[in-house]
C-alpha positions in Angstrom: 0.0 0.0 0.0 1.1 3.5 -0.7 2.5 5.0 2.5 1.0 8.4 1.7 -2.4 6.8 1.3 -1.9 4.9 4.6 -1.1 8.2 6.4 -4.2 9.8 5.0 -6.4 7.0 6.0 -4.9 6.9 9.5 -4.9 10.6 10.2 -8.0 11.7 8.3 -10.7 9.1 8.6 -13.3 11.8 7.9 -11.8 12.5 4.4 -14.1 12.2 1.5 -12.8 10.4 -1.6 -13.6 12.0 -4.9 -12.2 10.1 -7.8 -8.4 9.7 -7.2 -8.4 12.7 -4.8 -9.2 12.9 -1.1 -10.9 16.1 0.2 -10.1 17.1 3.7 -10.2 20.0 6.0 -7.2 22.3 5.4 -4.9 22.3 8.4 -3.4 25.6 7.3 -6.5 27.8 6.8 -9.1 25.6 8.6 -11.6 25.5 5.8 -13.6 22.3 5.5 -13.0 20.0 2.5 -10.8 22.5 0.7 -7.5 20.5 0.7 -7.3 18.1 -2.3 -4.8 15.3 -1.9 -3.9 12.8 -4.6 -1.9 10.1 -2.9 -1.1 8.4 -6.2 0.5 11.5 -7.7 1.7 12.5 -4.2 0.4 16.0 -4.6 -1.8 18.3 -2.4 -3.4 21.7 -2.9 -5.7 23.9 -0.8 -8.3 25.6 -3.0 -8.7 28.4 -0.4 -5.2 29.4 1.0 -3.0 28.0 -1.8 -1.0 25.5 0.4 0.5 23.0 -2.0 3.2 20.5 -2.5 4.3 17.3 -4.2 6.0 15.3 -1.5 4.5 13.1 1.3 7.2 14.2 3.7 6.4 17.9 3.1 2.7 17.1 3.6 3.5 15.5 7.0 5.8 18.4 7.9 3.0 20.9 7.0 0.4 18.8 8.9 2.3 18.2 12.1 4.6 21.3 11.8 7.6 19.1 12.3 11.1 18.7 10.9 11.9 16.5 7.9 13.5 13.9 10.2 10.4 13.6 12.4 8.2 13.4 9.2 10.4 10.5 8.0 10.0 8.7 11.3 6.2 9.0 11.0 6.3 7.4 7.6 8.7 4.8 8.7 6.6 4.0 11.7 3.5 3.5 9.5 5.5 1.2 7.2 6.7 -0.9 10.2 3.1 -1.1 11.7 1.7 -2.3 8.4 4.4 -5.0 8.1 3.2 -6.6 11.4 -0.4 -6.9 10.2 
């Protein structure tokens, strides 16, 4: 499974899937269902405040407001958790 998709499903269970994109509340501006995330292209964009990126690590950094090292640990932890299931 795509690690970015696993992170989205774990952190945003209320996200609405629309085609390949997932719509969720923007963690930057707080507007509901304005942040479009495509886990297969690994891109995200807020239609309200303009927050955007093309990297799962950057997405996690923006979401958790953490360093790249901490974001990497989050992704690695998800991967390890999935391998035990």
